[in-house]
N, C-alpha and C positions, 0 to 999 in steps of 0.2 A: 440556316447553318450559322454557327458562331463566326465572327469575322466576316470576310468578304471573298468573293471570287473575282479575280482579275483574268479576263479571257480575251484572246485576240486570234484572228486568223489571217494568213497571207498566202497568196498563190502567185507563182511566177512561171513563165513559159520556159525559162532557162536560156541558154546561149546558143542552142542548136536547133531546137524545134521551132517551127514557124507558128504553130498554134498551141494554145494551152487547153488540154482536154481534161484537166483536173477541175474539181469543184469542192467547195466547203460550205458549211452552214453552222451557225451558232444561234440558238434560240432559247427563249423562255417559254415554258408551257404554263398557261394560266387559264383559270375559269373566266368566263365573261357573261355578261347579261346585256342584251340590247333592248332598250326601252323604246317601244313604238309609240305609246300614247299613255299619258298619266296626268293625274291632278297634282302631282308633286312638282317641285320646282326644277324639273329636268326638261331639257329640250327634247323634242321628238327625235328618235333615232340616236339618242345618247347611248354610248357603250361604256359600261362599268366593268373594270378589270379587277380581278382578285389578285392576291399575291402570287408569286412564282410557286408553282407546284413541283417543277423539275426543270433541269437544264438539259439541253440537247446539243450535241456536237457531232458533226459528220464530216468525213472526207471521202472523196471518190476519185478514182483514176480511170478515165475512159480509155478503151482500146477499140480499134477498128479502122482507123484512117478515114480520109475523105470527110472529115468533120463528124463521122459517126461516133467516135469516142466522146467528143464533147457533148453530143446529144444524149448518149447513153448515161453519162455521169450526171447530166442535168436532170434527165428523167428519173434517175435513181433517187436523188435528193427530194425532188418534188413528189415522187411516189410514196416515199416514206412519210413525208409530211401529210399527204392526203390520207394515208392509212391511219396515222395517229389521230387526225382530226375527226375522221368519220367512222372508223371501224374499231378502234382499240380503246379499251378502258385504261387510258394512260395516267389518270390521277391515282398513283400507286404509292403506297407506303410499305416498307418491308415488314412492319408489324401486322399488316393485313393478312398474313399467313396464306398468301397466294403467289409466292415468289415463283414457283415452278410454272404456274399458268402464265404469269407475266413474261417470263423468259421465253416461253413458247410463242407468246404474242409477238415478241420482238422478231423471232424467226418468221412468223407469218407476215410481218411487214415487208420482209425481203421477198417472200414468195409472191405477194401481191405486186410488188414493184417489178419483179421479173416478168410477170405477165404483161405489164404495161410496156416494158421495153420490147418484148416479143411482138406485141400487136403493132407497135410503132414501126418496127423493122419490117413487118409484113407489108406495110403500106408504102415502103420506100425500098425497092429491090436493091439499090446500091448500098444500103445500110444493113443488109441481112446479117453481116458478121459482127455487128456492134455489141459491145459489152462494157462492163465496168467493175472495178473492185469497189468495195464500200466498207468503211469502218465507222460505226456509230457508238457514241457514248451517251447513255441516259443516266443522269446524275440526280439522285435523291440523297442528299447528305446524311450520313457519311458513306453511302454506297454508290458505286458506279457499275452499271450493267453495260456490257459491250456486245454488240452483234457484228459479225465480221464475215466477209467473203473476199478471198484474194490475198494480196500481199501488202496492202496498206496496213500500217501498224498502229498500235496503241502502246504507249510506255508510261510507267509510273516512275517519277524521279523523287527519291526520298533520302535525305541525309547524305547527299552526294553520290548516291548509287542509282543507276538506271536499270529498271526491271521491265522486260518486255511482257506485256499482258496478253498479246495475241500470238497466234501461231501461223506462220506463212503457209498459204495454200498454193504451193508451186510443186512441180514434179521433182525438182531437185530436193526440196525439203522432204517430200514423201519418200524418196529413195534413201535419204539420210535416216529418216524415221524407221525405215525397214532394215537398216543396217548395211545397205549396199555400199555406202561410203561414209567417211567420217564427217561430222558436222562442219569442221573447218574447211572442207572441200566444197561446201555449198556455193560460196561466193564465186568460185572459179568455174562452176559447172555451166554449160550452155543452156541447161534447163532451169537455171535459177530464176528466170523471169517468165517462164512458161507456166501460166496459171492452171491449176487443177480445179479451181472453183471460182466462179464469178457470176455476177448478174448479167444475163445476156439472152440470146435468142433461143437457147436450148435449156429447158428446165432441168434436165439431167446433169447439167454442168454446175448447178448451185448446190453447195453443201454448207449452209449457214452454220456458223459456230457462235455460241453465246458463252460469255464469261462474266464473272462478277468479282469485285474486289472491294476492299474497305479502304477508305481514304482517311487521312489524318491532317490536321492543321500543318501548314508549311510544305505539304506535298505539291508536286507539279504534275499535271496530266498532259501528255503530248500525243496528238494524233498526227500522222504524216503519211504521205504517199511515198512510193519507193524511189522517187527522185532524190529524196533526202538521204535515204540509207544506201543508195548506190555510191554516194560520194563520201559520206561521213561515217566513221566508225561509231559504235555506241559510246566509246570513251570520249570521242570528240563532242558528241551530242550532250553527254553528261557534263562535260566541262563548261559548255555554254549555259546549260540550265543551272549549274551550281553557282554561277555568278549572281543568281537571284535578282535579275533585272525584271522590270515590268514585262508583262506578257507580250506587248507590242514590240518592245526592243528585242526580246528573245526570238520572236518570230523572224524579225528582219535579220538578226545576226545569223540564225540558222540558214536562211535562204541565201544571204550574201556569202557565207562561207561555202555553201554548196556550189554557188556559181563560180567562186574563186577556184574551186577544185575541178572545174570543167563544165558544170551546168549542162550535161548532155540530155537531160530529161526535164519535163515539167516537175516542179516541186511545190507541194502544198503542205502547210503546217498549221495546226491549231494548238495553242498553248493555253492551259488553264492553271493558274496559281491560286492556292487556297491559303489565305493569310489573315492575320489579325491586325495587320498594318492598316491605319486609317489615313488616307491622303488628305492634305490640307485643301481648303477650297480652291486656292489658286492653282494648285497642281491638277485638281479635278477639272476645273474649267478649261485649262490648257489641253487636257486629254480629250475633252469633248470637242473642242475646236479642231484638234488634229483628227479626231474620229470622223467628223463631218467631211473634212477635206479628203481624207483617204477613202472614205466610202464611195465617193463619186468616181474615184480612179480605179481602186482595187477591190471594192466591195468588202473592205475590212469591217467586221461587225464586233465591237467590244461589248462585253456584258459585265457591267460593274454595278451590282445591286447597291 
C-alpha cells in the first residue's frame, strides 16, 4: 500500500468485571521458506520471510462465566489462525477474480472455529455454555473484508464521519429490523445484548456475515467489543478518532473515556490508521521501546511496516 499503516490494540477489564474475557489479535500474513540444509551461505533451519501479503485484525468478546468466556474468545482467535495457516488459500488479491470464493472461505474459518469451541466445551462440562462474538478484518489494500458474528463492531472513520460496517446480531436489532420497534429504541431494550448469533457450543447459533469495503488514504478502521459502545456514542468515538492521534494514543483514549463513563464491561479496541505520514527515526525508536514494554503487560501489538 502507499504510505503506511499505524495499528494498535488495547484491552481492559473495566472497573466492575473481575476478569477480562475479551481478546484481540493483529498480524501480518506472509509467505515463508524454512531452509533445512543447503550449500548456500544460510544456516540450517533458517527461515526466510516474504513481504506482507495481507493484514489481519480480530476482536472477540467471550460469554459464559466461570472463565468459559475467556477460553471461548481465546479458542476463537487461535482457531481462525489455524484455519488460515492450514486450510485456507489466504494469499488473495482482489484481481484474482475469486472474491466470492474467498468470502465464503472467511465464513468457513468461523465454522471451523465453532467446531473447536464445541469440542472443547464437551470435554469440560462446566463450560458447556461458553461462546464468543468475533469480528475479523482481512486487509488487502485498498480492500478490507470483514467476517462477523455477534455484536462486536467494525467502523470506518473518514473525513470526520464514523460509518458502522457491521450489523449487530442481537435480538433487539432483529426486532428493529423487523419493524417491531424503532431503531432508537434498541439501546434501551433488555434484548440489546442478547446475541442472536455467536461462536459457541451450538452450530445452529452461528450466522456468520461477511462484508467488504474500500479504504482510502487517511481513513481509520476501528474494531471494538461492546464494552466501548455501551458507554460511548458514535459521536464520541468519532470525536476521538477525528483528533488524528497515533493508533496507540487513540486506543488508550477510547478505553480511558469508556472507564470514565462507568467501565461496566470489558473493553477491547483495535485502531488502524492509513497515512502517508512518515515518522522520524527518533519517534519510531521511541514507539518500538514503548511497544516492547506494553507487550509484556497488555499484549499490545503494533504493526508499522
